[in-house]
N, C-alpha and C positions, 0 to 999 in steps of 0.2 A: 628707827630700826627696831625690828621685832626680835626679842630675845630668843624666840624659837627658831629663827632662821640661821643663827650662828651655830656651827657644829661644836659639840662638847669636846673637851680634851680627850675623853675616852674614845669617841668616834674618830677623832683625828689620829689617835695612836693606832686604832684598828685599821684605818685606811692606809696608814703608812706601812703596815705589815702585809696588806693584801697586794698593793701595787707598788713596785719599786719606783724610786724617784726617776724623773725623766732622764737624768744624766746616765743612769744605768740601763735604761730600756734601749736607748739608741746607741749604736756602735759608732765609734769614731776611729779613724785610722791613725795609729800612733807611729808606725814604722812599716816600710815595705822594702824588701831587698831580694837579691838573688845570689846564688852561689857564683863565685867567680870562675872564669875559665881556667884559672890556675890549677884547679883540681885535675884538669886534663893535660897538663904540661907533659907528663910522661908519655901519654898516648900520642900527642902531637909529634914528639921527638921520634917515636917508633915509626909513625906514619911517614915522616920525612926521610928517615934512614932507609925504610923499605918501600919507598913510593913506587918502585918498579913492580910491586905486587899490588893487587887491587884490594885485598882483604884489610890490611892495616889502614888504608885510606878510607875505606867504607866504615871501618870501626871508629876512626877518628871523627868522621862526619856524624855518625850516630851519637858519640859521646858529646860532641859540640851541641847538637840539637837537644839532647837530654838535659844538659846543664842550662841551655838557653831557655828551655820551657819549664824550669823548676824555680818557683819563686815563693816567697813568704810574705804574709801580711799580718801585722800585729794590730789588733784593735783593743779597745778598753775592756773587752769581754773574752776574746778568744784569739788564738793563733791559727791562721789558715795556711796550709801548705798546698800549693798548686803544682801538679806535675803531670807528665805525659806528653808524648809526641803526637800519636794518632788517637789514643784513648786518653782523655783528660780525667784526672782524679783530683778531688779536693779532700784533704784530711783536716778535720777541725779538732782543736784542743781547747777545751774550756779552761781559762786561766786559773780558776780557783782550784783546779786539780794539780797544779804544779807544786811539787814538794821541794825540789832542790834545783839550783842553777849553777852550772860550772862552765868555765871558759878554758879552752885548751887550743893548741895549735902546734904545728911543726915550725922549725927554724925557717924553712923555705917560705911558709905562709907569713911568718912574722916579718920577713924582709919586705913583703908587699903590703903590710898592714892588715892582714887577714887572719882569721882564726875560726874556731868552732865553738858554738854555744851548745851545751848539752843540758837538756831538761829531764829530770826524773819526775814522773807523774804518777797519779793514781788511776789514770785512764786504762781501761782493760785492753783496748786495741793497740795503743802505742804507749807502753810504760816508759820508754826512753825515746826522746826526740833529739835528733842531731841536726843542727843548723850549721852546715859545713861551709868553709871558705868564704865567710862573709866579711865585709869591710867593717872595721871598728867593733870587734866582738865585745870588748869591755863595755862600750857605750850601749850596744844592743842588749847585753845582759842586764844592765842597769834599767833600761826602759822596760824590759820584761818584768824585772823584780818589782818596780814601782807599779806597773799595771796589775800584777798579781795581787799585791797588797791592797790596792784600791778595789779590785774585784772582790776580794775576800771580805773587806769591810762592808761593801755595798750589799753583799749577799748574806752577811753574818756567818761566814764559814770560818772555821778554825782548822788548822792542820794538826792531826794527831799521829804519832808514831806508835805502832802496835806490833 
């Protein structure tokens, strides 16, 4: 073995700062979920009560499709929000930008095991992200918290309040 073929500790350290480890370059899916139709319960009741008119029924169908086409994906690097019925939109949040995570929900949502996860971020386009009416919100918030910490460590990012 030639001693000139082995990289020096200095070149290994420099290479580690240039290219992130393979585990941070590839994104892996951690969680995927959708809003529950529970958010539309009020609209469905109005549509049933006033089914003799067309507008509430059409509005209930619109609300159903809106929620059915709204989903979230959490990877080890980002949170993706897919939405839209005819025009699709993808909103991306880099996890290292998350500052705070909160869980809330109404009594009605709690009866069905659902709730809301609220993320406070440093992202300019979406400073607050609401993940509404999802199943097991405490578990999802813990998954997000763990992924945020791993992402910050991998990128060498620290959160500062100013």
